[in-house]
TORPA-4810 file (N, C-alpha, C, O; in nm, 3 decimals):
<nodes>
NODE_1_-6.586_3.461_-0.054_-6.453_3.491_-0.040_-6.419_3.621_-0.141_-6.306_3.666_-0.154_M
NODE_2_-6.517_3.663_-0.197_-6.504_3.753_-0.301_-6.474_3.905_-0.219_-6.421_3.996_-0.282_W
NODE_3_-6.509_3.922_-0.094_-6.465_4.057_-0.023_-6.330_4.040_0.028_-6.256_4.138_0.037_L
NODE_4_-6.292_3.925_0.062_-6.130_3.906_0.093_-6.054_3.916_-0.031_-5.941_3.963_-0.023_E
NODE_5_-6.102_3.878_-0.147_-6.012_3.914_-0.258_-6.011_4.070_-0.281_-5.908_4.138_-0.288_A
NODE_6_-6.120_4.108_-0.290_-6.114_4.278_-0.318_-6.059_4.335_-0.182_-5.971_4.418_-0.208_V
NODE_7_-6.075_4.323_-0.067_-5.967_4.372_0.015_-5.829_4.356_0.001_-5.749_4.449_0.016_R
NODE_8_-5.801_4.251_-0.024_-5.670_4.200_-0.041_-5.592_4.268_-0.166_-5.475_4.304_-0.154_S
NODE_9_-5.657_4.281_-0.273_-5.604_4.359_-0.390_-5.592_4.488_-0.386_-5.494_4.549_-0.427_I
NODE_10_-5.713_4.551_-0.325_-5.695_4.703_-0.284_-5.590_4.735_-0.193_-5.525_4.836_-0.217_A
NODE_11_-5.562_4.664_-0.090_-5.461_4.675_0.014_-5.330_4.644_-0.052_-5.234_4.716_-0.025_A
NODE_12_-5.319_4.561_-0.121_-5.186_4.567_-0.211_-5.143_4.672_-0.291_-5.029_4.716_-0.289_Y
NODE_13_-5.258_4.724_-0.380_-5.225_4.832_-0.455_-5.207_4.965_-0.381_-5.133_5.047_-0.435_L
NODE_14_-5.267_5.000_-0.261_-5.222_5.092_-0.188_-5.075_5.083_-0.141_-4.995_5.176_-0.143_R
NODE_15_-5.054_4.968_-0.101_-4.910_4.958_-0.062_-4.790_4.980_-0.162_-4.677_5.016_-0.130_D
NODE_16_-4.831_4.954_-0.280_-4.728_4.956_-0.389_-4.719_5.074_-0.449_-4.660_5.074_-0.557_K
NODE_17_-4.768_5.193_-0.401_-4.733_5.328_-0.449_-4.790_5.353_-0.577_-4.744_5.448_-0.640_G
NODE_18_-4.874_5.291_-0.622_-4.932_5.355_-0.745_-4.983_5.495_-0.745_-5.018_5.548_-0.640_I
NODE_19_-4.989_5.555_-0.854_-5.008_5.712_-0.833_-5.152_5.717_-0.859_-5.196_5.756_-0.967_N
NODE_20_-5.230_5.677_-0.759_-5.353_5.685_-0.788_-5.456_5.654_-0.646_-5.414_5.569_-0.568_A
NODE_21_-5.570_5.713_-0.618_-5.609_5.666_-0.492_-5.705_5.535_-0.526_-5.785_5.532_-0.619_T
NODE_22_-5.686_5.450_-0.453_-5.776_5.301_-0.452_-5.865_5.303_-0.364_-5.843_5.335_-0.247_V
NODE_23_-6.009_5.260_-0.424_-6.153_5.243_-0.343_-6.181_5.116_-0.367_-6.138_5.046_-0.458_Q
NODE_24_-6.260_5.087_-0.275_-6.339_4.963_-0.282_-6.465_4.998_-0.317_-6.513_5.091_-0.252_I
NODE_25_-6.542_4.941_-0.415_-6.665_4.957_-0.458_-6.712_5.025_-0.568_-6.622_5.080_-0.633_G
NODE_26_-6.847_5.042_-0.619_-6.864_5.074_-0.712_-6.893_5.256_-0.709_-6.891_5.322_-0.605_G
NODE_27_-6.914_5.302_-0.819_-6.910_5.454_-0.834_-6.991_5.505_-0.958_-7.032_5.424_-1.041_Y
NODE_28_-7.014_5.634_-0.971_-7.087_5.662_-1.088_-7.000_5.758_-1.178_-6.966_5.867_-1.132_A
NODE_29_-6.970_5.727_-1.281_-6.843_5.774_-1.368_-6.851_5.935_-1.368_-6.742_5.992_-1.371_P
NODE_30_-6.944_6.000_-1.366_-6.951_6.153_-1.374_-6.903_6.216_-1.242_-6.873_6.335_-1.234_P
NODE_31_-6.897_6.125_-1.133_-6.835_6.145_-0.996_-6.710_6.124_-0.966_-6.672_6.138_-0.850_N
NODE_32_-6.624_6.084_-1.069_-6.500_6.025_-1.047_-6.417_6.171_-1.058_-6.445_6.263_-1.134_V
NODE_33_-6.314_6.165_-0.966_-6.251_6.282_-0.961_-6.096_6.294_-0.936_-6.049_6.343_-0.834_R
NODE_34_-6.011_6.236_-1.057_-5.885_6.211_-1.066_-5.794_6.340_-1.039_-5.831_6.444_-1.093_P
NODE_35_-5.703_6.343_-0.976_-5.640_6.462_-0.946_-5.534_6.502_-1.044_-5.417_6.465_-1.034_D
NODE_36_-5.593_6.597_-1.162_-5.514_6.650_-1.262_-5.371_6.713_-1.236_-5.264_6.684_-1.289_E
NODE_37_-5.402_6.806_-1.138_-5.270_6.873_-1.116_-5.165_6.776_-1.062_-5.048_6.786_-1.098_A
NODE_38_-5.198_6.695_-0.989_-5.076_6.593_-0.943_-5.058_6.467_-1.034_-4.995_6.364_-1.009_N
NODE_39_-5.137_6.502_-1.159_-5.126_6.368_-1.244_-5.206_6.226_-1.176_-5.203_6.118_-1.234_R
NODE_40_-5.266_6.245_-1.062_-5.298_6.110_-1.005_-5.437_6.063_-1.037_-5.534_6.140_-1.036_Q
NODE_41_-5.443_5.945_-1.064_-5.553_5.870_-1.107_-5.646_5.817_-1.009_-5.624_5.858_-0.895_G
NODE_42_-5.755_5.727_-1.023_-5.842_5.690_-0.944_-5.855_5.525_-0.971_-5.887_5.500_-1.087_C
NODE_43_-5.841_5.441_-0.909_-5.887_5.302_-0.916_-5.986_5.256_-0.829_-5.994_5.292_-0.711_I
NODE_44_-6.066_5.172_-0.886_-6.192_5.147_-0.803_-6.186_4.966_-0.844_-6.193_4.909_-0.953_F
NODE_45_-6.167_4.905_-0.680_-6.190_4.753_-0.718_-6.341_4.708_-0.675_-6.395_4.761_-0.578_V
NODE_46_-6.384_4.641_-0.728_-6.526_4.581_-0.737_-6.559_4.430_-0.750_-6.496_4.360_-0.830_M
NODE_47_-6.641_4.389_-0.685_-6.700_4.259_-0.707_-6.758_4.245_-0.830_-6.839_4.327_-0.874_R
NODE_48_-6.715_4.124_-0.903_-6.785_4.081_-1.014_-6.869_3.963_-1.013_-6.991_3.967_-1.005_D
NODE_49_-6.787_3.841_-1.023_-6.863_3.716_-1.011_-6.771_3.629_-0.941_-6.655_3.657_-0.913_S
NODE_50_-6.839_3.512_-0.913_-6.762_3.399_-0.836_-6.834_3.281_-0.884_-6.956_3.273_-0.895_E
NODE_51_-6.734_3.175_-0.915_-6.761_3.044_-0.941_-6.735_2.961_-0.818_-6.618_2.932_-0.795_R
NODE_52_-6.825_2.920_-0.739_-6.828_2.854_-0.623_-6.739_2.724_-0.647_-6.728_2.667_-0.755_P
NODE_53_-6.680_2.688_-0.535_-6.619_2.534_-0.532_-6.693_2.417_-0.570_-6.804_2.393_-0.524_Q
NODE_54_-6.637_2.348_-0.646_-6.715_2.224_-0.690_-6.683_2.102_-0.590_-6.573_2.048_-0.594_D
NODE_55_-6.772_2.067_-0.511_-6.727_1.945_-0.420_-6.729_1.824_-0.470_-6.729_1.728_-0.394_T
NODE_56_-6.732_1.806_-0.616_-6.722_1.681_-0.686_-6.571_1.685_-0.739_-6.521_1.586_-0.792_N
NODE_57_-6.509_1.793_-0.723_-6.349_1.786_-0.748_-6.262_1.742_-0.656_-6.292_1.764_-0.539_N
NODE_58_-6.147_1.677_-0.682_-6.055_1.659_-0.579_-6.012_1.799_-0.530_-6.010_1.815_-0.408_L
NODE_59_-5.981_1.890_-0.599_-5.925_2.002_-0.557_-6.016_2.116_-0.563_-6.055_2.167_-0.668_I
NODE_60_-6.049_2.158_-0.435_-6.175_2.255_-0.398_-6.117_2.389_-0.420_-6.074_2.457_-0.328_E
NODE_61_-6.118_2.431_-0.557_-6.077_2.582_-0.581_-6.212_2.654_-0.614_-6.322_2.598_-0.614_D
NODE_62_-6.193_2.765_-0.638_-6.300_2.856_-0.676_-6.231_2.978_-0.762_-6.116_3.014_-0.735_A
NODE_63_-6.303_3.036_-0.860_-6.269_3.146_-0.933_-6.341_3.273_-0.885_-6.463_3.274_-0.870_V
NODE_64_-6.274_3.362_-0.866_-6.352_3.488_-0.815_-6.304_3.590_-0.927_-6.185_3.600_-0.956_I
NODE_65_-6.408_3.667_-0.988_-6.375_3.770_-1.091_-6.383_3.907_-1.022_-6.487_3.937_-0.963_T
NODE_66_-6.291_3.984_-1.026_-6.296_4.100_-0.966_-6.286_4.204_-1.085_-6.210_4.184_-1.180_I
NODE_67_-6.366_4.315_-1.075_-6.320_4.412_-1.177_-6.249_4.548_-1.107_-6.265_4.605_-0.999_S
NODE_68_-6.177_4.569_-1.208_-6.078_4.695_-1.155_-6.085_4.811_-1.271_-6.038_4.794_-1.383_V
NODE_69_-6.149_4.930_-1.232_-6.149_5.040_-1.304_-6.055_5.142_-1.289_-6.034_5.184_-1.175_D
NODE_70_-5.991_5.190_-1.389_-5.884_5.308_-1.357_-5.940_5.432_-1.422_-6.023_5.422_-1.512_V
NODE_71_-5.897_5.548_-1.379_-5.935_5.670_-1.442_-5.832_5.771_-1.428_-5.752_5.762_-1.335_W
NODE_72_-5.824_5.872_-1.515_-5.742_5.972_-1.517_-5.803_6.109_-1.599_-5.887_6.111_-1.689_V
NODE_73_-5.731_6.219_-1.538_-5.799_6.338_-1.591_-5.693_6.426_-1.671_-5.592_6.476_-1.622_K
NODE_74_-5.736_6.435_-1.808_-5.626_6.539_-1.878_-5.698_6.635_-1.934_-5.787_6.590_-2.006_S
NODE_75_-5.694_6.774_-1.926_-5.755_6.886_-1.990_-5.671_6.936_-2.100_-5.698_7.041_-2.159_S
NODE_76_-5.576_6.868_-2.125_-5.467_6.925_-2.211_-5.539_6.925_-2.348_-5.626_6.838_-2.355_S
NODE_77_-5.524_6.996_-2.453_-5.588_7.029_-2.595_-5.527_6.918_-2.677_-5.583_6.876_-2.778_P
NODE_78_-5.409_6.869_-2.630_-5.323_6.733_-2.707_-5.399_6.625_-2.660_-5.376_6.582_-2.546_D
NODE_79_-5.489_6.572_-2.733_-5.579_6.445_-2.665_-5.487_6.336_-2.660_-5.530_6.240_-2.597_L
NODE_80_-5.368_6.323_-2.709_-5.267_6.206_-2.692_-5.241_6.199_-2.539_-5.233_6.095_-2.474_E
NODE_81_-5.227_6.332_-2.489_-5.169_6.343_-2.334_-5.242_6.239_-2.272_-5.189_6.137_-2.226_E
NODE_82_-5.384_6.270_-2.270_-5.465_6.186_-2.173_-5.463_6.037_-2.190_-5.486_5.958_-2.100_G
NODE_83_-5.430_6.002_-2.328_-5.411_5.850_-2.330_-5.285_5.824_-2.296_-5.267_5.704_-2.274_Y
NODE_84_-5.189_5.895_-2.284_-5.031_5.857_-2.251_-5.060_5.839_-2.094_-5.016_5.737_-2.040_A
NODE_85_-5.131_5.933_-2.020_-5.170_5.943_-1.888_-5.212_5.798_-1.836_-5.158_5.735_-1.745_L
NODE_86_-5.310_5.761_-1.906_-5.412_5.650_-1.902_-5.321_5.529_-1.918_-5.342_5.433_-1.843_L
NODE_87_-5.221_5.523_-2.008_-5.147_5.403_-2.041_-5.055_5.366_-1.925_-5.055_5.254_-1.875_Y
NODE_88_-4.964_5.484_-1.878_-4.892_5.475_-1.757_-4.981_5.407_-1.621_-4.939_5.311_-1.557_E
NODE_89_-5.093_5.467_-1.595_-5.165_5.409_-1.471_-5.193_5.251_-1.529_-5.154_5.162_-1.455_L
NODE_90_-5.241_5.221_-1.625_-5.264_5.077_-1.667_-5.131_4.983_-1.646_-5.130_4.873_-1.591_E
NODE_91_-5.011_5.058_-1.709_-4.873_4.971_-1.667_-4.866_4.960_-1.529_-4.835_4.850_-1.483_H
NODE_92_-4.894_5.066_-1.442_-4.858_5.042_-1.318_-4.945_4.946_-1.230_-4.910_4.876_-1.135_Q
NODE_93_-5.066_4.962_-1.286_-5.170_4.855_-1.232_-5.124_4.716_-1.265_-5.112_4.627_-1.181_L
NODE_94_-5.099_4.704_-1.391_-5.084_4.552_-1.441_-4.944_4.490_-1.370_-4.931_4.370_-1.347_E
NODE_95_-4.847_4.588_-1.339_-4.720_4.548_-1.271_-4.755_4.503_-1.124_-4.703_4.411_-1.062_K
NODE_96_-4.850_4.583_-1.086_-4.888_4.558_-0.945_-4.938_4.427_-0.911_-4.900_4.352_-0.821_A
NODE_97_-5.049_4.409_-1.016_-5.120_4.277_-1.018_-5.034_4.164_-1.050_-5.047_4.064_-0.979_L
NODE_98_-4.967_4.161_-1.125_-4.868_4.051_-1.147_-4.769_4.031_-1.018_-4.733_3.916_-0.992_Y
NODE_99_-4.732_4.122_-0.952_-4.669_4.122_-0.852_-4.743_4.054_-0.732_-4.694_3.971_-0.655_S
NODE_100_-4.863_4.101_-0.732_-4.960_4.035_-0.612_-4.971_3.885_-0.633_-4.985_3.811_-0.536_F
NODE_101_-4.966_3.835_-0.766_-5.000_3.708_-0.799_-4.869_3.642_-0.763_-4.884_3.536_-0.703_R
NODE_102_-4.743_3.679_-0.786_-4.629_3.648_-0.770_-4.577_3.624_-0.599_-4.508_3.534_-0.551_D
NODE_103_-4.630_3.721_-0.546_-4.576_3.771_-0.403_-4.688_3.716_-0.301_-4.639_3.678_-0.194_E
NODE_104_-4.802_3.706_-0.310_-4.918_3.693_-0.219_-4.946_3.536_-0.219_-4.967_3.474_-0.324_V
NODE_105_-4.945_3.479_-0.098_-4.976_3.326_-0.084_-5.116_3.332_-0.047_-5.195_3.261_-0.109_N
NODE_106_-5.153_3.404_0.041_-5.285_3.390_0.106_-5.375_3.537_0.083_-5.325_3.650_0.093_F
NODE_107_-5.510_3.510_0.051_-5.570_3.667_0.054_-5.658_3.652_0.185_-5.735_3.743_0.215_I
NODE_108_-5.649_3.559_0.250_-5.736_3.558_0.395_-5.698_3.430_0.461_-5.642_3.341_0.397_A
NODE_109_-5.726_3.419_0.582_-5.682_3.311_0.649_-5.750_3.184_0.604_-5.871_3.163_0.611_D
NODE_110_-5.650_3.091_0.551_-5.683_2.962_0.497_-5.733_2.985_0.344_-5.778_2.887_0.282_G
NODE_111_-5.729_3.083_0.296_-5.765_3.094_0.150_-5.634_3.141_0.050_-5.590_3.252_0.023_V
NODE_112_-5.602_3.033_0.017_-5.493_3.037_-0.085_-5.492_3.116_-0.204_-5.603_3.110_-0.256_Q
NODE_113_-5.424_3.176_-0.259_-5.417_3.238_-0.413_-5.341_3.142_-0.495_-5.219_3.139_-0.479_L
NODE_114_-5.398_3.062_-0.581_-5.339_2.996_-0.670_-5.291_3.051_-0.823_-5.197_3.012_-0.891_L
NODE_115_-5.380_3.145_-0.850_-5.322_3.205_-0.971_-5.421_3.344_-0.999_-5.532_3.356_-0.949_N
NODE_116_-5.363_3.436_-1.082_-5.422_3.567_-1.109_-5.391_3.581_-1.275_-5.280_3.575_-1.327_L
NODE_117_-5.498_3.597_-1.333_-5.506_3.630_-1.463_-5.600_3.776_-1.512_-5.719_3.793_-1.485_V
NODE_118_-5.528_3.853_-1.575_-5.619_3.968_-1.639_-5.669_3.898_-1.763_-5.593_3.860_-1.852_I
NODE_119_-5.802_3.882_-1.762_-5.900_3.834_-1.877_-5.937_3.901_-1.974_-5.973_3.860_-2.084_T
NODE_120_-5.926_4.058_-1.918_-5.989_4.161_-2.008_-5.943_4.305_-1.971_-5.934_4.345_-1.855_E
NODE_121_-5.913_4.384_-2.089_-5.880_4.521_-2.042_-5.947_4.589_-2.160_-5.931_4.548_-2.275_R
NODE_122_-6.027_4.699_-2.128_-6.080_4.765_-2.249_-6.107_4.911_-2.205_-6.112_4.938_-2.085_M
NODE_123_-6.125_5.002_-2.294_-6.160_5.135_-2.261_-6.314_5.160_-2.243_-6.410_5.120_-2.309_G
NODE_124_-6.305_5.249_-2.115_-6.447_5.256_-2.052_-6.530_5.323_-2.173_-6.489_5.409_-2.251_S
NODE_125_-6.657_5.262_-2.169_-6.761_5.318_-2.277_-6.808_5.461_-2.206_-6.883_5.535_-2.269_A
NODE_126_-6.765_5.495_-2.086_-6.825_5.614_-2.015_-6.705_5.693_-2.032_-6.733_5.809_-2.000_E
NODE_127_-6.603_5.686_-2.061_-6.490_5.806_-2.063_-6.549_5.916_-2.141_-6.616_5.886_-2.240_S
NODE_128_-6.531_6.054_-2.103_-6.591_6.155_-2.154_-6.496_6.264_-2.117_-6.502_6.308_-2.003_L
NODE_129_-6.393_6.322_-2.215_-6.337_6.415_-2.162_-6.362_6.503_-2.077_-6.479_6.540_-2.086_R
NODE_130_-6.290_6.567_-1.979_-6.143_6.518_-1.948_-6.108_6.402_-1.901_-5.993_6.358_-1.909_P
NODE_131_-6.221_6.331_-1.837_-6.190_6.183_-1.779_-6.189_6.060_-1.863_-6.292_6.025_-1.919_R
NODE_132_-6.074_5.990_-1.874_-6.061_5.869_-1.947_-6.042_5.761_-1.862_-5.969_5.778_-1.764_L
NODE_133_-6.101_5.637_-1.885_-6.113_5.526_-1.797_-6.082_5.400_-1.873_-6.088_5.388_-1.995_G
NODE_134_-6.051_5.311_-1.790_-6.038_5.146_-1.845_-6.091_5.074_-1.753_-6.108_5.109_-1.637_S
NODE_135_-6.126_4.942_-1.814_-6.192_4.862_-1.720_-6.113_4.706_-1.750_-6.094_4.657_-1.862_H
NODE_136_-6.076_4.647_-1.622_-6.023_4.519_-1.631_-6.111_4.429_-1.551_-6.172_4.456_-1.448_Y
NODE_137_-6.106_4.300_-1.628_-6.145_4.186_-1.553_-6.050_4.095_-1.499_-5.963_4.054_-1.576_S
NODE_138_-6.050_4.054_-1.375_-5.912_3.981_-1.342_-5.978_3.857_-1.259_-6.056_3.871_-1.165_I
NODE_139_-5.936_3.742_-1.307_-5.970_3.622_-1.250_-5.891_3.545_-1.138_-5.790_3.485_-1.176_A
NODE_140_-5.924_3.540_-1.005_-5.830_3.477_-0.928_-5.859_3.331_-0.901_-5.976_3.305_-0.870_L
NODE_141_-5.791_3.252_-0.906_-5.813_3.119_-0.860_-5.771_3.085_-0.722_-5.653_3.102_-0.693_T
NODE_142_-5.863_3.034_-0.621_-5.823_3.019_-0.499_-5.845_2.902_-0.435_-5.920_2.816_-0.482_V
NODE_143_-5.791_2.890_-0.336_-5.819_2.729_-0.273_-5.852_2.770_-0.133_-5.768_2.831_-0.066_Y
NODE_144_-5.974_2.739_-0.085_-6.033_2.761_0.054_-6.019_2.635_0.136_-6.100_2.545_0.121_D
NODE_145_-5.914_2.624_0.227_-5.894_2.495_0.312_-5.966_2.511_0.440_-5.931_2.443_0.536_S
NODE_146_-6.062_2.593_0.451_-6.160_2.619_0.555_-6.262_2.536_0.517_-6.327_2.490_0.611_N
NODE_147_-6.300_2.499_0.393_-6.421_2.416_0.350_-6.424_2.281_0.384_-6.520_2.212_0.351_K
</nodes>
């Protein structure tokens, strides 16, 4: 179900009009190209881990962890400007993720979204001016009625 979760989140983020390109899959940080002139960032939605359904439970749910990385670019000599840009993109992303949780009932045919929690947000260790990034871990609890 992880692919359905990744596709569903990416499509939702694209539809929300966040000021960033949204891509599915991994990347090499030196190759990330946020659009500095338009103050547009990059968002990457990636598979992380999945805890399969436990058939011994009465409720057949699974937890899918998705990684979402956000990147911005700021060549300003004022170092705080890049952080402000990153902070704004993070705010847009978090608002959209919680809207996703509240508005989306199914991430795929027969796969119901029960909950979404941001379990971690941290600055990317691979940030190197002028590119700044953050990493999110997002846990989705889903119920698959197809099982």
